[in-house]
C-alpha distance (Angstrom), angle and dihedral (degrees) to the residues before:
residue distance angle dihedral
M1 . . .
R2 3.80 . .
A3 3.79 90.2 .
L4 3.81 89.3 54.0
L5 3.80 91.8 50.7
V6 3.77 91.5 50.0
L7 3.79 90.7 47.5
I8 3.81 91.5 53.4
S9 3.76 91.1 46.7
F10 3.78 94.3 55.9
F11 3.81 92.2 62.6
G12 3.79 90.0 75.8
L13 3.76 101.8 39.3
Y14 3.78 129.2 128.1
A15 3.79 133.6 122.1
C16 3.77 126.9 -100.1
Q17 3.75 133.2 159.7
S18 3.77 137.7 -153.5
N19 3.80 119.5 -160.1
K20 3.78 123.9 -159.9
S21 3.79 120.3 -155.4
K22 3.76 116.6 -132.0
E23 3.80 89.7 -135.4
E24 3.84 88.5 70.5
S25 3.82 92.6 59.8
T26 3.77 116.0 136.4
Q27 3.79 124.2 -138.0
Q28 3.82 95.4 -137.8
D29 3.78 117.9 125.5
T30 3.82 112.9 -94.5
T31 3.80 94.7 -141.0
V32 3.80 92.0 56.8
V33 3.80 92.1 49.0
A34 3.80 90.0 46.8
Q35 3.80 92.1 55.3
D36 3.79 91.0 52.6
I37 3.81 92.6 48.4
A38 3.80 92.7 48.7
V39 3.80 90.7 62.3
V40 3.79 99.5 50.2
A41 3.82 105.0 22.4
A42 3.80 111.9 144.4
K43 3.80 105.1 148.8
K44 3.80 136.8 54.6
F45 3.79 131.1 -143.2
F46 3.79 132.9 -166.2
V47 3.81 113.2 -130.2
I48 3.82 125.5 -161.0
T49 3.79 117.7 -178.1
S50 3.80 129.6 -152.0
W51 3.80 135.5 -179.4
T52 3.80 122.0 -103.7
T53 3.79 99.0 176.1
T54 3.81 128.6 78.4
D55 3.82 92.1 -156.0
R56 3.81 101.8 96.6
D57 3.80 95.0 178.9
K58 3.78 91.5 53.9
A59 3.78 91.1 48.7
M60 3.80 91.8 50.9
A61 3.80 90.7 50.5
H62 3.81 89.9 58.6
I63 3.81 97.4 43.7
P64 3.85 97.3 85.0
N65 3.80 92.2 56.8
Q66 3.80 91.3 44.2
Q67 3.80 90.6 52.4
K68 3.80 90.6 48.8
Q69 3.80 91.0 52.2
L70 3.80 93.1 46.5
M71 3.80 93.7 49.4
G72 3.80 88.4 46.5
L73 3.81 88.3 59.3
W74 3.80 89.9 45.3
N75 3.81 91.4 52.2
K76 3.81 88.9 53.3
G77 3.81 90.5 52.3
I78 3.80 92.1 -115.1
V79 3.82 95.4 112.0
E80 3.81 122.5 44.9
N81 3.80 142.9 170.5
I82 3.79 98.8 26.3
Y83 3.81 120.8 -165.4
Y84 3.77 120.9 -161.9
D85 3.81 124.0 -157.2
Q86 3.80 102.0 -165.0
K87 3.80 90.0 176.5
G88 3.79 94.1 54.5
K89 3.78 111.3 144.8
F90 3.79 125.0 -113.6
T91 3.80 131.6 178.5
N92 3.82 114.8 -39.3
N93 3.81 88.6 17.0
Q94 3.80 92.3 -74.6
P95 3.82 114.9 151.9
L96 3.78 119.6 -109.0
S97 3.79 122.8 159.5
L98 3.80 124.7 -102.5
I99 3.79 128.0 -164.2
A100 3.81 133.5 -144.5
F101 3.80 123.2 -176.3
F102 3.80 147.4 140.3
I103 3.79 124.1 -99.1
K104 3.81 129.3 -163.9
A105 3.79 119.8 -137.7
S106 3.79 139.4 154.3
T107 3.82 90.5 -125.9
E108 3.79 138.3 5.4
D109 3.80 89.4 -107.6
D110 3.80 90.0 56.9
A111 3.79 90.4 51.2
H112 3.81 90.0 52.1
L113 3.78 89.8 47.3
A114 3.80 92.5 56.6
L115 3.81 94.6 44.1
D116 3.80 96.3 44.2
T117 3.79 91.4 59.6
T118 3.81 94.4 55.8
D119 3.79 115.0 109.3
L120 3.81 101.8 -109.0
V121 3.80 95.2 45.7
K122 3.81 94.7 42.2
S123 3.81 88.9 50.1
N124 3.83 91.4 50.7
L125 3.80 92.2 -118.6
A126 3.81 97.6 117.1
E127 3.78 141.6 16.7
Y128 3.77 135.5 -164.5
T129 3.78 145.9 -151.8
L130 3.78 120.0 -128.7
R131 3.81 123.9 -152.1
P132 3.83 124.1 -177.7
V133 3.80 107.5 -132.7
G134 3.77 109.9 166.7
Q135 3.79 122.5 -142.1
N136 3.78 132.8 -12.9
V137 3.82 110.1 -94.7
F138 3.79 99.0 -178.8
G139 3.80 135.1 1.0
R140 3.79 136.8 -162.4
S141 3.78 116.3 -45.3
D142 3.78 123.4 -139.5
K143 3.80 89.1 -99.1
A144 3.82 96.1 50.7
M145 3.80 94.8 85.9
K146 3.81 91.4 52.1
V147 3.81 92.4 47.4
A148 3.80 92.0 46.7
S149 3.82 90.8 53.2
T150 3.81 89.5 62.1
T151 3.80 96.3 47.6
D152 3.77 131.3 67.7
H153 3.77 99.5 -145.8
V154 3.77 147.6 35.8
Y155 3.80 116.1 -151.7
A156 3.79 125.9 -157.0
V157 3.81 108.4 -133.3
I158 3.81 112.3 -151.7
W159 3.80 113.3 -168.5
A160 3.81 130.0 -149.4
F161 3.79 127.7 -178.2
L162 3.81 118.2 -127.9
V163 3.81 94.9 -160.5
E164 3.78 135.0 48.5
R165 3.79 115.6 -84.7
S166 3.81 91.8 -114.4
K167 3.82 90.0 57.2
L168 3.80 97.1 52.6
D169 3.79 114.0 121.2
P170 3.86 109.7 -120.8
E171 3.80 91.1 -153.4
I172 3.81 91.1 55.2
L173 3.79 89.5 49.3
R174 3.80 90.7 49.9
K175 3.80 92.3 51.5
Q176 3.80 90.8 46.6
A177 3.80 91.8 51.5
I178 3.80 92.3 50.2
L179 3.80 91.2 49.3
N180 3.81 91.8 47.8
E181 3.79 90.7 53.9
K182 3.81 92.1 48.3
L183 3.81 93.6 49.4
Q184 3.80 91.4 45.1
Q185 3.79 91.9 53.2
E186 3.81 89.2 48.9
G187 3.80 89.9 53.9
L188 3.79 96.5 -114.9
L189 3.82 95.6 109.3
E190 3.80 124.8 41.1
N191 3.80 144.2 169.4
G192 3.78 105.3 18.1
Y193 3.84 119.8 -172.9
I194 3.81 124.9 -164.3
D195 3.82 134.6 163.9
F196 3.82 104.6 -125.9
R197 3.81 92.0 -164.3
L198 3.78 88.1 73.3
S199 3.79 91.4 76.8
S200 3.80 87.7 68.0
E201 3.79 120.1 94.8
N202 3.81 88.0 -137.8
S203 3.79 93.9 55.8
E204 3.79 112.8 129.3
G205 3.78 105.9 -133.3
T206 3.77 127.5 -30.7
Q207 3.78 130.4 -95.5
P208 3.78 132.1 -151.6
G209 3.76 127.8 -91.4
I210 3.80 116.1 -138.1
Y211 3.78 135.6 -176.5
F212 3.80 135.3 158.4
I213 3.78 132.0 -116.4
N214 3.81 126.2 -158.1
A215 3.80 110.4 -137.3
K216 3.80 141.0 148.9
S217 3.81 92.0 -127.7
E218 3.79 143.0 -1.1
A219 3.79 88.7 -102.4
E220 3.80 90.7 55.9
A221 3.80 91.3 48.5
R222 3.81 91.7 50.2
K223 3.80 90.9 48.6
V224 3.81 88.1 63.4
L225 3.79 97.7 38.3
D226 3.80 95.9 46.2
T227 3.81 91.0 61.6
M228 3.80 94.2 52.7
P229 3.83 116.6 117.0
L230 3.81 94.6 -117.6
V231 3.80 90.8 54.2
T232 3.80 100.2 41.4
S233 3.81 90.0 48.4
K234 3.82 89.6 50.9
Q235 3.80 90.1 -126.0
A236 3.79 93.2 121.9
T237 3.76 145.1 9.5
Y238 3.79 134.4 -162.6
G239 3.79 145.0 -147.2
L240 3.81 125.6 -138.7
R241 3.78 130.7 -144.4
D242 3.81 123.1 -177.8
V243 3.82 106.5 -131.1
G244 3.79 98.3 172.9
Q245 3.79 114.0 -133.2
F246 3.79 139.0 -17.1
L247 3.79 110.3 -93.2
A248 3.82 110.0 170.3
G249 3.80 136.3 -2.8
T250 3.77 124.5 -162.3
K251 3.79 127.5 -33.8
E252 3.79 109.8 -108.9
């Protein structure tokens, strides 16, 4: 059944990105926005943060409050599947952590509203990219934790089709879905998000599909991904982003 769901999901997959400028940040309180989102949330967005300041000490001073705000959203079930790159690079190649996660919101504007009121963004110390990703298709298998303990990195895999949807080969999609399920059960792949509405002919636009791969290096991750049916058939390609390690899943 999971393979079938993944197969359906791949019919609507290609990458897109929405950036939000820090100058557009609102001054509303994050906790108030979060309460509103929790009631009407219907969509999910992938968030990757990056530093905009060169003052490392100032950034570090704001991190505790940022973490408190983020975990507050997680406790409310608004943020899920957080990845934490503790070796993220700052100015002069010094390490300073970066966070990637998923946020629920009724609209993209609401997602921006919640993120723009967090401490680092409001203080113009960090910015983020926002990608609509739809619903979670598969999570972490029982073996994922064991696999992750032997690797140094988790990479976000962001897919993009190279051909029009109508020209996709169903057999290639079937093989890809079966392989995805196998690798997910083995703990190599985890936390895949797809917008199922994209399989509809009436879908307005297409959104990206994203999942994560546990690997010791980018080269090791590409060794697996480059042999996948969608890639070898030249029907799709992908981008990689090192997001460190899995930190927190979903609030029960």
